[in-house]
N, C-alpha and C positions, 0 to 999 in steps of 0.2 A: 493388587489391591482390585475392588469386584470394576464395573460399569456402575452401580448404581452409589457406588460411595463416592466414583470420577462428578453424576449427576450432583451433590449436595457440595461437594468439594468447588466446582462450577456454576454454581449458581447465581446466577444472574450475571451474566456474561457471558459473549458468542461462543462456541466452540472453535478449534482452527479447522478449515475442511471436515473430514471423516475423521478425526485422531484430534486424540487430546496430550500436552505437552506435561512432564511433570520433571522437577528436578532431573532433566535433560532430556530424560526419556519418552520415548515416541511412541503412547499409547493406544492404541485400536478402539476404537468408539464400539460398546457390543448393542447400544439401543438407542432409540431416540434420533435411527439416521430416515435422513429424508434423501426419497430417490426421485431425481428427475424424469419427470412425464406420470405421477400414482401422487395421491394426495395423503395426508396423512404421515405417519415415521413408521416406519418399519424397527424390529432386530432378528438377531441373528439365533437362527436353533440349530444350524448345523454349518459344518463347514469340511470340504473336501482340498485337496492338494491332488494334479491330473499335470504328469509331464512339467512339473515343477510351477504349477499357475493352481493361486489360490482363487477356490469360489464360492461363495456362503449360499444359503438357504436361509430369506428372509421369513417374517410372519409379518400381519398385521399390528398393528399394537391395538387397535382401535377392532376392527372385525377378528381377528386371530383365524382360526382355522374355518371361517365362515365362507374368504374369500382365499384368491388364490394366493400362492404362497412365491417367490420372486427368489431365480438360480440371478446371482451378479460375478461379474467379476470383483478382483481386486478392490476396483477404485467407484465400484456397486453399480456401472454399468450392466444392466438388463438385457441376460441373457437369452432365457423366457420365464413368462410364470407358468408354474405345474401346480397339480395338488397331492403330486405324488414325492419321495422322497429322492434326494440330492443326485443318486449316483444313479436311478432310472430316469430323470429329469436330465440327467449330461449324457445318459447314453440313446433318448433321443434327440437331441440335439448331436448327435457324432461326432461327440467331445472324447464317450470314452471309449 
């Protein structure tokens, strides 16, 4: 099931934190993500697992690549802002 079908299925009700529940399974939200301290909503454009930790590269749903991307951890806590790809940003932060 895609994120867009989740949005249709869940129209009219508030999503559970950053995930959606469906028939006992937890499905990660990949769009319409709200990030603390930032306006608008974001969506995942890339992901990377480093040392068993999940990282996401988010793009703003309104401004797209006209504004910086956000690198976040699995809970969407911001690691950094970047105009680079996820690997370069994680290298710059000393994570890779």
